[in-house]
N, C-alpha and C positions, 0 to 999 in steps of 0.2 A: 806318803808310810814313815816316813823317817823322823818328818817333823813332827808327828804323831805320836811316835815311838817318846821317843824325848819329852817330848809334855806327859807321858805319862809317867816315863823314866821319876819325874825332878816330884811329881805327884808321891808321886809311892818311897822313889829313897834319901830325896832331898835333890839336892843341887851337887851331891855326885858325881862329880868322871868315868868313876870309873865300870862306869856300865854303860855302853852304843851300841848305836843298832848291831852289831854283830852281837852282841849277848844277845839278842834277842830268838839270831839266828841260833847261835848254840846250844838253845837253851829249848827252842822249838825242835829242834833236829833232834832230842835229849828228849823230849817226853816224844816225842816220835816212835824211836827207838822202845821205848820202854811198852809202849803205847802195842806195839810189832805184834809181843812179847804176851796178849790179848785176842789178839784175832789176825788176824790170815788178812784184810781187809792192809794192814798197813806192813809196809816190808819195803826192802832197798829200794826194789824203781822205783816206789809211788812217793819212801823219801827224797829222793831226790828228783822225782817229779815235781809233788807241791816245791824243794827250794827254789826250781831253776839250773842243775846239774844234769851235766851227761847222766843214762844213764848206764849204768854197774854194763852188763855182759852186752859188747858188741853191738852180737845179733838183736835186740833188747835195741839201744841206737841206733842201727844204721836203719834198722828195716822197719819198728814200731812207730804208728802215729800219735802214740798213746795210748791216756785214756780217757773214761766220757767222765764229766765231772761228776752223776751218782757215784764213781768209786772212789773219786777221787772226796768227796765230803763222806761219804764211809770216811778213810780213813779222819780229818780234823774231826767227825765227829769219836773215836772211838778215845779222843785225848779225853773223852769227859772220866775215862778208867783211866787214868794218872794225873790227872791232876791232882792239887792238893784244894783245899776249900779256901787256906784263903789266898791261895795263888786266881785261883774261882772268882770268890768274892772280889780285886784287887781290878780282878778285867771291867765284869759288869757292875763297879761301882760309877756312881754316876756325880761328877766332875763337882 
């Protein structure tokens, strides 16, 4: 994923080194948070799980076995509501 992101980043931004893989993670978190205002499919627990972080409340972090793939897919699908058209164009553009 890191290598693919680097290739994508260079294609879109040129040789700039100002954006790295963590920029992708920050962007992903930002768009998930924005999507959370449009649907209950996205909340802090879902965002944490998708990003590979510990779940916020201790009860969930200790006792929950996590979300099912359909719930995670619903959160990802919610990004369609908040991604700008130019971002989508770059994501779906063929090399």
